[in-house]
N, C-alpha and C positions, 0 to 999 in steps of 0.2 A: 423454528427459522434457516438455521446450518444442520440439521442433523447427517451429511454425508461432507464434514469438516474435519480434514486432515486431525489425527491424533499424531504429535512428534516428541516421542523424548529430548529435551536440552543436551544439543553435544557436550559433551566431554570435554576439556578446554582442553585447547592446542599451543603450543609455545610458538611466538609470532604474527600473534593474531594484531588488525592494525594501529599502532595508541599516535598516528600524526592524524592530524585535525584539518580537514580538505573544509576548508573558503573558502568559494566560490569564487571568484575576478572579479565578477560585474553581481554587489549586492541588490537585490529589486524590493521593490516600493511594497511596501506595511500589506495594502490589500495584489494579493497577487492574481486570484482567478475569482472572477463572479458569473454566473452566469443563471436567466434570468427563463420563464419560459418553454422550458426545453421539454421536443416533445418528439418522438421517433416513431416510426408506424413504418413496417417491414408485409409485403403486400399491403392484407389484407388484416392485418395479424397492429391490434397497436403498442406498442412497447413500454413505450412511460407517457406522462403530460404532464406538462406546465410543470417541470421540475425545479429549483432555486437550487441556486452551490455558490457555497466560498471560501474559500483556500484565502492561507491569512500567512505571509513569508516564516518560515521553522516551522512551520505545522507537518505535524507525518504523520497522513492517513491513510488509515486501511478502509478498501472498498470492499465490502464482503455480503457475497450473500449465494443460493445458491446458481446450481447449474443450468442456464438457460436466458438470465431477466435481463440482457442483457449487461451487463459491466462493462466488457469489451466496446461492446457496440458506443456507449459513453464516452468511454476512452477517447479512441479513433472520432469521435463529432471534436471531443475539446480539444484534438491536435490537429483538428483543420486536415486531417486521411477525411470523414463524409462529410459535407454540403447538403446533406440528402435528408433536414429537420427543418426546426422549425424552431423561432428564438435566439437568445441571444450569450454568445462568449464573447465578454471581454478580459485579457489579461493587464498586470496591474502595470505600470511604472519598471522600467529592463528588468523585465523579466523573459529570461533567458529556458525555452522549457526542452528537453527529452530527454526520449526516449529509450530504456533496456530494453535492444535486441535481443528476443533470446535467439531469435537463428544465429544469430553471431555473424552480420553480411556486414559487419564496421572491422573487419580482422578480414589482413594482408598471408593468405596462407602462405605465403613463401618468406618474411619476412620472422626470427630471427625475435625470442618473445623483448628482449632491450630493447634492439631499433622500431622494430612496431609501437614501442612510446617513445623513442628518443624520436623515429619519424615528426610525429604529430608534435610534436613539441622539445621545441630544437631550443630553447633558452634554456634547458635546465644542463647543468655538470653528465656526466657516467656517472660524478658517485649520490647524487638527488635521487634521479632513474634511481641506481642498484637501491637506491636504498627505501622509494617508495616499490620499487617488483618485490623485493624482502619484505616488507610489511605485510603484502600479498602472497607472499609465501611458497618467492619465486629468489633462490640462494644457488649462491657460488654457479657450478656452470649451469644450472634451472636456465636463466637467462641467453642460454643459447641455441635452448629446443628454440626448432623451428613450428611457428604455429599450427602449421600441421598435422604435427603429429601429437599436439596436445588433445587430451582428453573434456569434454562439454564442462565438468567446473575448473579445468583449467583456464579455454577462451573464455571462462563469464567473468573470471578472476581482473583478466586481462582487461574486459570490455565496462568494466567496471571500474579500474582503476583510471581509462582511458575519462571513462565521461567524469568521474573524481575531481580531472586536471582540466580539464573544457570548461568553456562560460558559462555552461550551462548552470543555473538554478532555480529551479525547478522539475524533478527528475521522476514519470511516468515510469511505474513497471509496472509488468503482467505480469502474476503468477512466477516474481523472480526464484522463487527458490526450487523451482522445476527443475528436476533431474540432478540438481547437485550434488555432490559428495557432501561430508558430512566435515570437512575443514572447509569448500568454499561456504558453507552454509556460514562459519561460523565469519570466514570472512569477509562476506555481505552484511552480516548482522555489527559487525564492528568496525564496518565503515563506517553504515548507514549509520553509528547511534553517536558516530563522531561527524557525524556531514551538517554542513551550518546551513546549504541552502533549506532549500523545503519536496516535499518527497508527499509521492502521491500513488498507491500502491493499490494491486488485485492481490486476496489470497487465497487459496486454503486453511493453511498452512497456522494452525491454531498457538504454536511455541510463537514463531518469529511475529507475526504479531501484536501478542500480546509482550514481544522486548523490541517490539522497533515503534507501533501506534501510539501516538497521544490525541488522537482521535480517530472514530468509527462511524462510515458512514457504512447503516444498516441499507444492499438495496433489494427489496421486494415488490415483487409481480405492482409492475408498472410502478411505484415512487418509490422515495428514500427517507429513511430517518439518521440526524447526527446523534450522537452518544460521546461526548468529553471524556479522556481518557482510553485508557486500553482497553483489550482484548476481557482481562477482568473484571474491570468498570464498569465494561459493557453490561456480560454476565448475572451482575450482581445490579444491573440498575433490570433488567430487566426479571428477574428474579421479586425485583420489591415489589417492580408492578404487579406481576398475580395475584403476591401477595394477597396486596394492600387491591386487589380485582376482588379474590377471594371471599376476603374484610366483606368489603364490600356486597354481594352477593350472601353471604351467610347473616349481617342486619337485617337486609331486606327481606330474608325470607326468615326471620324471626318476630322480621315489623307484620307480615304478611299474616306468619301466623298467630301473629297477639293481635288485628283483627279481627281474623277469624274466629280467636274466645270469647271480645268482647259480648256477642249477644245472649253466647251461653251461661257466661257470669252471670251479666244484668239481670233473666230468668233466674237463675238460682237463687241470687242473692233480695228477685222480687219479694 
C-alpha cells in the first residue's frame, strides 16, 4: 500500500524543544468533524465515492496513502476550498479549523521574529512572547532577525507557533515535515504532542506518523479505512490480517485436498 513511504531516522534530541502545553482558547465539542457520502470526480475520473469520516476532539489523525489518491483533494473539500463534490460535511460545536500553510503566506517578511508574533498577540507580555519563541528555538538575538532572512524551517516554526497561539482548535496539515531541517522537525513533533486540540495531517514520513498519530486513515483508490493506534499498530494490524488470510487459505486448501482424497480412500478400503 505505502511502498514509497519515506523511512526517516529518529532525530537526535536537541535542547529547547517545546515544553509549553498549548491549550486552544476555545474548546470544541466532542464531535469535531462528520462527513457523509462524500463523492468526488475530476473530469471523467471518479476519485472517491460514498466516503464517510468522523473525527473527535483530541484526535491526532494521520491520512496516509500513495500519491494520486486525492488526499489533498479531500482536505480541500473539508476546508471548504473545493465545493465541487457531493455529500455532506459538518463541523461540531465551537470548532475553529485552520490550515498549516507550507507556503508561509501568513508571515510578513519585513517583521522581526519578535514582532511577527507579538503584533498578532498583543495581550502577551514581551517575556511571554520570548518564552514561546525560545521553546521554538529562537533564543537571544535570534528574535530580532527579519522574517525575510529566515530559512524555510525557521519560518515553519514561526507559523506553527502562531497557529498554536490562535483560536484554532482543529489543525489541518499537508506534509508538514517536508523541507524541514532536523531541529524544526523535532520542534514540530514536540509542539504537536503537547497540543490539546485536534489534528488531521497528511504525511509520508513514517517516523513522524508513528510519533504523533493515535488514529490512521489509510486512503486507497476510491475508499478509506480507519485503524486505531499509531503507524506501528497499523502495520501490526495489516500483518495479522495477512497471516489470518493465509491461514484461512491453507485451511481451505487442506479441506479441498481432503475432499478429493476421500473417494480414493473409500475405494481402497472397499
